[in-house]
N, C-alpha and C positions, 0 to 999 in steps of 0.2 A: 504494500499500500504505499503511496506517495503523498506528499502535502496537498490538502485539498485546495482548489482554486475557487475563489469565490466569485460568483455570476449573480446577475439579476433574475429572479422569477417573474412571471407575469404579472403578479400582484405587488412586485417591488421589493420583495424579500430577498435576501442573500442566499445563494444555492451554494452548497458545497459538494464540488464534484471531484472525485478522486479515482485514480486507476485501482483495480481489483485483478487478482489472478484468475477468478472465476465469477462469472456473472450469471443472473437469471431475470427473465422478464415473463410476466404473464400475457399471453396472446390468445386470440380466439382460434388460431390455427398456427401452425409450426412455421410456416413460411412468410408471412404478412409481417411486416415491420408496424409497430404502433407508437403512439405518442406516450404510453404509460411508462412510468419510471422503471429504470433499470437498477436492479438490486445485486448486492453482493451476495453471492452464494456460498452457504455453509451446509453440507451435507444434503444438498438437493433441494433446500428451501431457502427463500430470503433471509438474510441475516437479521432484519428488522422484525420478521415474524408475520409479514404480510400473509393472509390466508388466501387460497386459492377458491375463489367462488364465482359463480356465473356472473356475467356482465352484460346488461340490456337483454337478458335472456339467453345468452350465448354461452356455451361451455367454453371455460378457459384452461389453458394448459400452461405449465412450466415450460419455458424454452431456455436451455443453458446456451450462453452466448461466448464463453471463453474470456480471455483478458481484455480489459478496456475499461472506459469509464463509467462510474456509477452515479446515477442522477437522483437516487432516493435519499431525501433529507434525514429519514429515519434511520437508514443504515449508516450515514455519516455520523450521527450522534450516538450510535449503538457500542456499548463498551462490552458486548458479549465475546 
């Protein structure tokens, strides 16, 4: 994990984006990118504890993304 880089969210809050060796994202299929947060992956689930639940009536799946930037603010604050 590297030092977090502050960016601005759409609401004007500072976002902390950092690189992780393993990432995960919730998607309604495994191929289509979406705008949902990218989480740090720990043991096949998001570090922050985000649960996998249906989104707008669509079944969601965890998709492992490999190394890269993490955009989840809860993962950035996590001390797990």
